[in-house]
C-alpha positions as CSV (number, residue, x, y, z in Angstrom):
1,M,0.2,0.3,-0.1
2,I,1.6,3.4,-0.9
3,C,0.6,6.0,2.0
4,V,0.5,9.5,1.8
5,P,1.5,11.5,5.1
6,I,-0.4,14.9,5.4
7,K,1.2,17.4,8.5
8,N,0.1,20.8,7.3
9,K,-1.1,23.0,9.7
10,N,-3.4,25.2,7.3
11,E,-6.7,23.5,7.6
12,N,-8.0,24.8,4.4
13,D,-4.9,23.8,2.8
14,L,-5.6,20.1,4.2
15,I,-8.5,19.8,3.2
16,G,-7.4,20.1,-0.8
17,L,-4.6,18.1,-0.4
18,Y,-6.6,15.6,1.7
19,E,-8.7,15.2,-1.3
20,N,-5.8,15.0,-3.9
21,A,-4.2,12.0,-1.7
22,Q,-6.9,9.7,-1.9
23,G,-6.7,10.2,-5.5
24,S,-3.1,8.9,-5.9
25,A,-2.7,6.7,-2.5
26,D,-4.0,3.8,-1.0
27,I,-4.1,5.6,2.9
28,V,-3.8,8.2,4.4
29,E,-2.0,9.5,7.4
30,L,-3.1,12.8,8.9
31,W,-1.3,14.7,11.8
32,F,-4.6,16.0,13.4
33,D,-2.4,16.8,16.3
34,R,-0.1,19.5,14.3
35,I,-3.2,20.5,12.4
36,H,-5.0,22.0,15.2
37,P,-4.3,21.6,19.2
38,H,-8.1,21.8,19.3
39,L,-9.8,19.9,16.3
40,T,-13.4,21.4,15.6
41,D,-16.6,19.3,14.6
42,E,-16.7,21.4,11.7
43,F,-13.0,20.7,10.7
44,L,-13.8,16.9,11.0
45,S,-16.7,16.6,9.9
46,K,-15.3,18.3,6.4
47,I,-12.5,15.5,6.4
48,F,-14.9,12.9,7.1
49,R,-17.5,13.8,4.5
50,I,-14.8,13.4,1.4
51,K,-12.8,10.3,3.2
52,T,-13.1,7.8,0.8
53,K,-9.8,5.6,1.7
54,P,-8.5,4.3,5.0
55,L,-7.2,7.2,7.5
56,I,-4.3,6.7,9.9
57,Y,-4.0,9.2,12.9
58,K,-0.6,10.0,13.7
59,F,-1.2,10.7,17.6
60,E,0.8,13.0,19.4
61,G,-0.4,13.2,23.1
62,N,-3.6,15.2,22.5
63,E,-6.3,13.8,24.3
64,Q,-8.8,16.0,23.4
65,N,-8.2,15.4,19.5
66,L,-8.0,11.7,20.4
67,I,-11.3,11.1,22.0
68,K,-13.0,12.8,19.2
69,L,-11.2,11.4,16.1
70,L,-11.9,7.6,18.0
71,N,-15.4,8.2,17.4
72,C,-14.7,9.5,13.6
73,K,-14.4,6.2,12.3
74,I,-10.5,6.8,11.6
75,D,-9.0,2.8,10.4
76,Y,-5.5,3.6,12.1
77,I,-4.0,5.1,15.1
78,D,0.0,5.4,15.2
79,L,1.0,5.9,18.8
80,D,4.7,5.6,20.1
81,I,5.7,2.9,21.8
82,K,6.4,4.9,24.9
83,T,2.3,5.1,24.7
84,S,0.6,3.6,28.0
85,A,-0.5,0.2,28.1
86,S,-3.9,1.2,29.4
87,L,-4.5,3.5,26.6
88,I,-3.6,0.9,24.4
89,K,-5.9,-1.9,26.0
90,S,-8.6,0.9,26.3
91,I,-8.6,1.7,22.1
92,K,-8.5,-2.0,21.7
93,K,-11.3,-2.7,24.2
94,N,-14.0,0.3,23.3
95,H,-12.4,0.2,19.4
96,P,-11.6,-2.8,18.3
97,E,-12.1,-2.2,14.9
98,I,-9.3,0.7,14.6
99,K,-5.7,-0.8,13.8
100,I,-2.9,0.2,16.2
101,I,0.4,1.0,14.8
102,L,3.0,1.2,17.3
103,S,6.2,3.4,16.4
104,H,9.7,3.3,17.4
105,H,12.3,6.2,15.6
106,D,15.5,5.3,16.4
107,F,17.2,9.0,15.0
108,M,21.0,7.7,16.0
109,E,21.5,4.7,14.7
110,T,20.1,1.2,13.0
111,P,20.4,-1.0,16.3
112,T,21.5,-4.7,15.5
113,L,18.8,-7.4,14.3
114,E,18.4,-8.7,17.4
115,N,17.9,-5.7,19.3
116,L,15.5,-5.0,16.9
117,K,13.7,-8.1,17.1
118,A,13.5,-8.0,21.1
119,L,11.8,-4.4,20.5
120,S,9.2,-5.9,17.8
121,A,8.6,-8.6,20.7
122,R,7.8,-5.9,23.2
123,M,5.3,-4.0,20.7
124,I,3.5,-7.3,19.9
125,K,2.9,-7.6,23.6
126,K,2.1,-4.7,23.9
127,G,-1.0,-4.9,21.8
128,A,0.5,-3.4,17.9
129,D,-1.2,-5.0,15.4
130,I,1.2,-3.7,13.0
131,V,4.9,-2.8,14.3
132,K,6.8,0.3,12.9
133,I,10.4,0.6,13.5
134,A,12.3,2.9,11.6
135,T,15.8,3.6,12.0
136,T,18.8,5.8,11.2
137,A,21.1,4.3,8.1
138,K,24.6,5.0,8.8
139,N,25.5,3.2,5.5
140,T,23.8,1.1,2.7
141,G,24.6,-1.7,5.1
142,D,21.8,-0.9,7.7
143,C,19.4,-0.7,5.0
144,F,19.7,-4.9,5.2
145,V,19.4,-5.1,9.1
146,I,16.0,-3.8,8.1
147,F,15.0,-6.1,5.4
148,S,16.4,-8.9,7.5
149,L,14.1,-7.4,10.3
150,L,11.1,-7.0,7.9
151,E,11.6,-11.1,6.9
152,F,11.5,-12.0,10.3
153,L,8.3,-10.6,11.1
154,K,6.7,-12.0,7.8
155,A,7.3,-15.5,8.7
156,K,5.9,-14.6,12.4
157,K,2.7,-13.9,10.3
158,Q,3.3,-10.4,11.7
159,R,2.1,-6.7,9.8
160,A,5.3,-4.2,9.9
161,I,6.2,-1.2,8.6
162,C,10.2,-1.0,8.8
163,L,12.3,1.5,7.0
164,C,15.4,3.7,7.6
165,M,15.7,7.4,7.6
166,G,18.5,9.3,6.0
167,K,20.3,9.4,3.2
168,F,21.6,5.9,3.4
169,G,17.9,4.5,4.1
170,K,16.7,5.3,0.6
171,L,16.7,1.5,-0.6
172,T,14.4,0.3,2.5
173,R,11.8,3.3,1.4
174,M,12.0,2.3,-2.3
175,A,12.3,-1.3,-2.0
176,G,10.7,-2.4,1.2
177,H,7.3,-3.8,-0.1
178,L,9.4,-6.4,-1.7
179,F,10.2,-7.6,2.0
180,D,6.3,-7.3,2.6
181,N,6.5,-3.8,3.9
182,Y,3.0,-3.2,4.9
183,L,2.6,0.4,3.2
184,M,5.4,2.6,1.8
185,Y,5.3,6.3,2.5
186,C,5.4,8.9,-0.5
187,P,4.9,12.2,-0.4
188,L,2.2,13.8,-2.2
């Protein structure tokens, strides 16, 4: 699947970008917490009136927005691995139709494959429907660590989004689908 992330802070521009993204993406990720600290019912009504593709809510800590969006028929929620287990359990219990993406970003390096396997196991135990791990590639070899992680998770039948950030990580962002990455990010 191709996912278009939208982080635009201007509500009016966002509506147009969202409509355009749905024309070319399989799924759209909206960073609602960056758009507005307190989402209005009017704005949410506009978004969900034009929604034609699955939607990921990239949660960044605004609990007021979270409560509103959980009741708006989002399809996925992307939560940081540091999110409390009680919040994850509550979402699973009260909104079982929403798939939980637990994510971890390492902005310094790509850990060893063994460390990434252990991290993914913690994410699964915590309630991840989809494991998302983004690391920083310091060389092309780091891409093959991520591909190995994808192969490992695929063998376990665990859906995953794994990639490397940075210039050396381009290979994972372009070829991850060949290793069964659940989705690939592509700017509009």
